[in-house]
N, C-alpha and C positions, 0 to 999 in steps of 0.2 A: 637306340638299342638299350636294353636293360643292363644295369650295372652288375647283374648276377655273374659271379665267377663260375667256371665249370663245376667246381665242387658244390657251390651254393645251388646251382640249377639242378644237379643230381639230387641234392637233399630235398628240394621242392618237389621234384618228380616222385620221390619216395613217399611223399605224403598222400599221393593220389593213386599211384600205380604200384602193384605188387611185383617185387623181384625185377628181372630183366635188367640187371645192372650194366651189362656190357652195352646194351642198346642205349641206355640212359647216358652213359659216358660218351658214346659215339656222337649222339645228338648234341650234348653239351659242348664237346670239343669242336664240332663242326660249326656251331653257332658262334663260338668265341673266335675260331680261326677266320671265319668270314669277316668278323669285326676287325681282327688284327690285320687281315689282308687289305682292308680298306684304308688303314691308317699308315701303312708303310709307304716308302718311296714308290711312286707309280712304276718306275722302270723295274723295280724288284717285284712289285705286285703282279706284273704281267707274266713273270717267270713262274709264279706259284699257281698250282691248279686249284680251281674252285672246289671247296670241300663238300661236294654233293654226297648224299648218304643213301645207302641201300640197306634196307631192313628186310630180312627174310625170316620165315618161320611159319608154323601152322596157323590156320584160321583161329581167330578169337584169342590170341595171346597178347595183344596190346600194341601192335605195330602202328596202326593208325591213331589210336588213342594217345600214344606217346608223342607223336608228331604234333597233334592238335594241342595237347597240353603244353608242350614246350613252346610252341608259337604264342600261346596265351600268356605264358609266364614272362616271355621277353617282349611282349606287346608288339609282335610282328604281324603285318597283314599276310594272310594265308589264303590260298585257294586250293580246294581239294578236287582233283580230277580223276575220274575213272578212265583207265586206258581204253576200255571198250568204247566209251563216249568219243575219245579222241580218234579211234579207228573208224568210227562211223561218220566223222565230219566230211563235208564235201570238199576234199582237198586237204592234205596234211598240213601244208603251210598255213592255210586259213585257220585250222584248228589251233595251231600254236599261237597265232596272232590273237585268237579269241581268248585263250587262256590269259595272256598277258593283259589284254584289254579289261577282262573281267576282274583281274587282280587290282588294277588301278581303280576300277569302280568300287571295289570293296574298300580300298584305302580312302576313297572320297567319302563313302558312307560312314566309315569309322571316325573320320575327322569332323563330321558334322555337315549340315546342309550348306554352310557358307565356305567350306574348304576350297582352296584354290587347286585346280587340276595340276598345276605345275608342282605344288607342294606334295600332292599325292603321288605324282610320278617320281619325284625325288625319294619319297619314302619307300616306294616299291623297289626302286633301283638299289637302295642301300639296305633294306631290311626284308624285302619280300620273300615269301616261301611258297613254292609250288609242291604240293603233295600229289605224287603220281601213284594211285592205288592200282594194284594188280599188274605191275610191270612185267610179270612172268607171262602174261598173255602175248607179249611181243616175240617170244621165243618160237622157233619153228616147231610145228606140231605134226605128228603123224596122222594123216587123214585116210589111212588104209592104202589106197592106190597111189597116193602121192604125198609129198611133204609140203605142208602149208608154210610158206616163207613170207607171206604178205606183211607180217609184222616187222620185217627187216626194213621196209620202206620207211616206216615211222621211226624206227631206231635211228636211221641215217638222218632223218629230218630234225630230230631232237638235238643232234650233236652240235650244230652251230650255236643254238640257244644255250646249251649247257656250257660251251666254251666261252661265250660272251659275244653278243651280236646286237645290232640295232634292229628292233622290232617296231614296225609301224602299226600303232594302235589307233583306235578311233579318237583317242585323246591327244595323239601326237607321238613322236618317236620316243623310244625307251631303250636304254642300254641294259643288257642282262648279265654283265660281268659279275655282279655281286648277288644276283638272285640265287637263293639256295633251293636246290631240288632234293626232295626226299622221296625216294621210290620204295614201295613196299610190294612184297609178293610172297605167296605161300610156297611156291616152288615144290609142290608135292610130287608131280610126275616128271618134272624137269629139274635141271641144276642151274645155278646162277651162271655157270660157264656156258650154258646154251644160248645166252644172249651174245650178240656180236662182240668181239673183243674191243671194237671201237667204242661201243656204248658202255660196256662194263668198265673200261678204263676211265670213263668220266665220273665214276662213282668210287673214289678212293677210300671213302669212309664206309665200312661195312660192319654189320653186326647181325648175328643170328639169334633170334629169340627162342627160348626153350618152351616146350610144351608145359602145360599147367597140371599140377597134381592136386590131391585132396587138400593138402595143407595150403596150397596157393588159393584154392577155392574158399577155404574158411577165412583166409585173410581178406579176400575180395569182398566177401559178404559183410565183414564187420570192421576191418582195420582201417582202410584208407578214409580220408575225408570224403564226404559225399559217397559213402559206401552203398552197395546195392541194397543192403537191408534198410538203410536210412531212406533210400529212394522209395521203396515200396511202402514203408511206414507212412511217409509223407503223402503218397498217392491216396492211400485209403483214408488217412486223416482228413483229406480234402472233402470227403463225403461224410465225415463224422464217425468213421469206423476206426476205433483205436486198437492198435495191434502191438503186441510185445512178443519178441522172439526169445525163447529160452536158448541158452548156448548149445544145449544138446540138439535142438532143432536145426540150428545152423550147421552143426557138424554132420547131421544126417542129410541135409540138403546137399552139402558139399560131397558127401559120399555117393549119393544117388547120381549127381551130375557126373562125377568121375567114372562111375560104373557105366552110365549110358554112353559116355565118350569112348570107353574101352570096348564096348560091344557094338557100337555103330560108328557113324561118322564123327570124327573128333571136331566138335565145334568150339573147343576151348571154353572161355568164360561165357560165351553166348548160351551154352547149355544151362548155366545157372538161371538165366532168365526164363527158359523153358520150364524148368522145375519149379521155380517160384510162382510162375503163372498158374501152374497146376495146383500147387499147395494153397494158393490164395483165391482160387476160382470161386468157391462157394461164398466166401466172405465178400467178394467183389459183387456178387449178385444179391447180397442180403438187403431186404427191404421190409421194414425200416432198418436203419443201422442198429446193430446190437448195442445194448446199454453196457456201460463199463468197458473194461479192457479185455480184449480177446487175446489170450496167451497161447502162442504157438509152441507146442512142445514136441518131443520126438514122436510121441504117439499120434499126434495130429498129422505130422508129416507122413508117417507110415500108412496111415489110413488114406491119405490123399494120393500117394504114388505107389504104394505097395512096397513090400520088403524085397528088394532085388536080390538079396542073398538067397531067397527061396524062389523068387519069380523067374521063370525060365523064358517065357514068351515076352520079349521086349518090344514087339512090334508096335504096340500102342504108345510107347514112349519115345521111340526113335524117329527123328524127323527125316 
């Protein structure tokens, strides 16, 4: 386990992810309390609840990214599972076994080809993280003539593993008392309370992520380490196309993305990728690569995507 304190982990997350302080604090405390729970007297440890985390909020606001980055920072083996995949498995119990087995395999690969399976199992038992994407899919849904409650079967199947149980994997048995589950969901048409009380009670650490605005988009484009701007500059530089963004261009890209989200489906920060792809499309096709540095200013952006303050037909821009 990393020696990062909750405060230090939040500070590290701030370097890569904009805002969402409540969610960062929730993850940092859950990871630290998992470690604390492992170190206390076993009789007391069994009385405390595993600090599983539920992150809710609109699409594209950083739920999954936060979990992935936190796992990377504390050097914990993580497996990401889409709930839809789990629902499609041939038998719920088999799907849960597969998750844990795959997590052990990930730990073996992380440790190198000569890693002992027993050591990998121990690492997963103590530090493993299971990221359950789209947990809201398990809530009952109105199907017109009837209410689809099939997700409740999977909710019940997850409870023993969340509480702590022995799971037989292809590598051998593994205890799940200290596995940390992080569940995410948009909860756009349903509420978190639509999950069964039994499952919801197993996620005592909760945080709701806020929607992103223009200012957030500007920060995402330029402020964090490995920013979106830096990503696209590096992509084009790989083909010898040198690009430089004027600050006014980044502000305009952020404004366009926010406008599109407001007039269509809110894709969160994913909308920035859509706009950037449009802005850089011609340069991406340039053959041969332009000589010198191509400066992207506000005029270039407006020519590429149009001025949405005057443009009323958004159909060509909205996904």
